[in-house]
N, C-alpha and C positions, 0 to 999 in steps of 0.2 A: 456240713461241708460236702459230703458225698452227694447229697441231694442236689446241691448247687452245681457241682461238676457235671452230674447227669443231665441237668437241665441245659447247661451250656453245650454239651455234646449233642443233645437232641436238636438244639437250635442250629448248630453247625451242620448237622446232617441234613436238615430241611433246606438250609441255604445252599449246600452242595447239590442237592437234588434239583433245586430251582435253577442254579447256574447251568447244570447239565442240560436241563430242558431248554433254557434260553439258547445255549450253543447249538442244540439240535435244531431248534426252530430257525435260527440264523442260517445254518448250513442248508437246510431244506429250501429256504427262500433264495439263497445264493444259487443253488442248483436250478431252481425255477427261473431265475433271472438269466442264467447262462444258456439254458436250452429248454425250450418248451417241448411238448410231445411232438408237435409238428416239425420243429427245428431238428430234433433228434432223428425223426423219420427221414427228413430230407438229407441229413448228414449220412445216415446209413446207406441210403440209395446211391448218393454220389460217391461215397467211399467204395461201395461194392462195384459200381461201374468203373471206377478208376483201376481197381484190381483186375477186372476183366479186360480193360482197354490195353494195358501194357503188353500182355502176350499177343493179343490180336494184331497190334501194330507191328509185330514181327512177321505177319503173314499167317495164313491158315494152313497149319501143318498138324500132324498128330501130337507133337510136343506142345505147341502153343494152344491147341484145342483142349488138351488135358489140363492145362493151367487155367483156362478161362471158363470151362463148362460149369464148374461148381458155382462160380460167381454169377453166371448167367441164369442158372436155375434159381438162385436166390432172388434175382431181380424179377423173374417171371412169376415165381411162386408156384412152380410145378412140382409134382411128386418125382418126376424124372425128366431129364433133358439130355439131348444128344446133339452133336455137331457132325454133319456129314458133308463130304465133298462131292456127292453125286455118284460115287462108286462104292464107297464104304463108310462105315461109322468111324470118325476120327477119334471121338471121345464120348463117354457116357457117364452121367452122374445121377445118383438117386435110384429109385425102385423101378422095376419094369425092364431091366436090361435084357431079359430073355426075349423081348420083342424086337431086338435091334435089327434083325433081318427084315421084318415087316416094315419097320420104320424107315430103313434105308431104301426099300423099294418105293415107299411113299415119297421119300425125299427125291428120288430119281424122277418120279412123275411130276412133282412140283417144279423141279428144275427144268424139265423138258417143256412143260406148259407155262413156265415163268409166272406161276400164280400160287397162292397159298391154298392148303387143303386142310379140311377139318375131318378127322377120322372118328368114328363111333365104335362101340363095342363090337358091332357086327363086322367091322373092318379089321379087327384085331382079335381073331379067335384064339383061345388058349385053353389047354386042358389042365392047367394048374389050379388047384382049389384055393390056393392062397394068393392068386394073382390079383393085384389091385387095379390093373390097367383097364380103364373103361373108355378111353378116347385119347386123342392127341391132336395137336395143331402143328402143321408143317409150314414153315415160312422160308422162302429163298433169301439168300444173302446176295446183294448186288455189289459188283466190283466197280472200279472207277469209270469204266465205259458202259455201265448199265447191265453188263452180262452177269448172269448168276454164277457165283463162284462156290457156293455151298448152300447148306440149308440148316436151319435151326428147328428142332423138333421138341415140342413141349408135351409131356405125357400127363394125363389127368386121371384121377381116381373116380371120376364121375363123368357124365356127359359134359364136354367142354363148354364152359359158361362163356358168355360174351366178354366178361372181364379177362379171362385167360386168353381168349383169341386176340383181343386188342393188345394185351401185354406182350404176347408172343410176336405179333407183327411189329410193334414198336421196338422190341428188343432186337429183332432180326434186322430192322432198318438201321438201328444204331450200330450193331455189330458189323454189318456190311460196310458202314462208313469207316470203321476202324481198319477193316481189311483193305478198303480202298486207299486209306492213307499209307498203309504198308506198301501197296503197289506203286503209289506215287513216289514214295521215298526211294524205292528200288529203282524206279525210272530215273529219278534225279541223280542217283549214284552212277547209273549206267551212262547218263548224259555227261556227267562230270568226267568219267573215265574216257569217254569218247573225245571230249574237248582237250584233255591232256594229250591223247594220242595225236589229235590234229595239230596241237601246238608243237609237239616233238617233230612231226613231219614238216612243219613250216620253218622251224628255226634250225634244224639239223643239217640239211644238205649244204647250204652255203658255208656254214661254219666248218663242217668237216673238210670241205674242199680247201678253204683258206688255211685251216690248221695243218693239214698234211703238206700243203705247199710250203708253209713256213718251216715245218720240221725238215722237209727235204733240203731246204737251203742251208741247213746246218750240218748235214750228214758228213760232208767232206771237210768243211772249214772248222767245225767244232763238234765232233762226234759225241762228247760227253753232254753238251747242251742239248743235242738232238735226242739223246737217250732220256734225259730228264723231261723234255717236252713230251715225248711219247708216253712216259709214265703218267704225266699230268693229264694228257689227252685220254688215256685209258680210264683213269679215275673219274674224269668228267663225264665221259660217255656212260660209264657204269651207273653213275648217279642219275643221269638224264633219262636213261632207258630202263630204269628199275620198274618192275611190274607190280610191286606191292605198295599199298598205301596211297590214299588220296591227299594226305597231309604230310607236312614235314615241319622241322623247326627252323627258326631263323638262323641258328648256328650252322645247321647242315646246308641250308641254301647259300649262306655266305662262303662256306668252304668250297662249294661247287663254283661259285662266282669267282673266287680267288684263282681256281684252276683255269677258268675261262680267261680271266684277265692276264694270267701268266702267258698263255698261248698268244693272246692278242698283242701283248707287249713284244713278243718275239717278232710279230709282223710289223708293228708300228715303231718299235724302238723307243727313243726318247720323246717321240711325238705324243705318246699316250701317257698321261700322268693320272694317278689315282689317289684320291683322298678318302680315308675311312674314318668315321666318327660313330662308334657303336657303343652304346651303354651295355655293360656286361649283364645287368639284371634282365635285359629283354632277350638274351640269346635263347632261352628255352621256349619262347613264345611260339605257339603253333600257328601255321598258316598254310594255305593251299599249295600243293606241290608245284614247283616251277612257276611261282607267281612273282618272284623278284628277279630272277635271271633274265626274262625277256625285257625287263625295263633297262637293265644294264646293257644287254645286247643292242637294244634300240639306240641307247645313247652312243655306243661305239659305232654301230653300223650306219645310222642315219644322221648322226651328229658330227662326230670327230673325223670319220673317214672322208668326209667331203670338205673338211676345213683345212686350209693350208697352215702349216706350222704346228705348234704344240697345242694340245687340247687336254682339258681336265674333266675327269668323271668323279663326282663326289657322291658317296653313299653314306647316308646318315640314318641311324635308328635310335630314337629317344624314348625314354620312359615318360609316359604322360598319364600317370595314375592308373586307371583301369584299362588304358590302351597303350599300344606301341605305335609311335608315329615314324614312318619310314619314308625317306625321300631319295630319289636318284636324280641327280642333276648333271648336266653337261654344259659347257660353254661353246657348243658347236654352232652350226649354221642356223638352227631353229627353223621355224616355218610359219606360214600365215595361219593363225588360228581359225580363220574363216573357212579354210579348206580342210581342217583337221577336226575330227569328231570321234568319240568313242561309241556312238550309237550304231555304227555300221562298220563292217570290215571290208566292204566293197570299195576298192580303189584300183587305179590303173596298174600299179606296179606291186601290189601286195604288201606295201609298207604298213606298219602299225597293226598288222593282224594279231601279233603277240599281245599288244596293249589291249586291244578289244577283248581278246580271250581272257586275259587276266581280270579286266574290269567286270566281265560277266560272271566269272567264277567267284570273285570277291562278293559281289552283290547276292549271288545265289546262296552263299554260305552265311554271310554276316548281315545281309539286308541291304536295301537300296542306298542307305546313307553311308555305306562303307565302300563305295566305288573309288576308282582312280580320279585324281584331280591333276589335270595337265595344264601347265603354264608355259607358253612358248610364243615367240615372235621372230620374224626374220632377222637374223644376225644377233639374236639375244639368247641363243641356246634354248634348252628345254628342261623343265623341272616337273617330275612326276611324283606325286605324293599319295600315300595310302595310310589309312588308320585301321589297325588290327586289334581287336579285343585281346587282352592277355589270356582270358579264359572264356571258352565258349563250349556249350554242351555238345555240339556236333563235331568239334575238332579233336581228333585223337592222333597226335603225331607219333 
């Protein structure tokens, strides 16, 4: 009996060993199917490049250079690597850091001549017996206008081979493109701020005059109403002239519009009717600052103010899945669509500059398919629509 049991156990042990071997072979084949050596190498390069790209797209500073330099050295395959701005070494990684002054001087020459430089051991004298530096490759980084904004310096432990030279040049060209993207993004943000300032200058003077005139008319006849209107006016102007943030929420924009309409109703009385239909779930949606208010002001100023009798302004914001659909509609005088367009703000009396501004900013942030849609005809009023993504990586309200 004992001999039989021993035989069974031996067989089970053999089967267990075979099963383990089969599992190991299957796992090995699975790994080979998922990633070959070439695929793994490609992944490693792309992953390292993405790690370097993120800080560089914030601009070339000591802080961003310190985050990117290690990944750039891995891409190039150098024993040491530095990023310079032409005046000083922003960051260094690897061996040979004691040559930073010599390397910075070489970077200055490369930037002045706008060409790459290959250094040999004779260009980098050193009295350290343990120094591994035998050469370096210096390559300028070009900004968006082609001007050199910095230099990438790759250090070699032998005479710089052609492979290191080519890798350094390509890495510098790629890093320069990332810095250029940072400059373009900064320019876009400056342009957006300038457009907001221009919009404030365009919409504010006439509204301020009309608002103060309306408030003045209540000072003697209804002082309490005048006081309330002054407070509404103060809150409206504080929001409109705020200096922080390129974006806001739909809720904040609607609060400001409510103050605007309160003051305008003081002017127009019962002639101005307002209808709101707002889905609560879209109130937190982020959108460019002052992109809804000009639509409402346009409806009142260019639609109802020229219409005899009562006029209606309708504001609607609907939940449409991944988007928020917003419309501002009036039953005012309308206009001939053949003479109205959003492609240019040039017109005789300055009308619709606010709509053109909003259309351009929406397209700049969300893409060309997210511009304004205007429907109008003489005597048929005007309807302006926009589609705003509920979530967008550039929007931080």
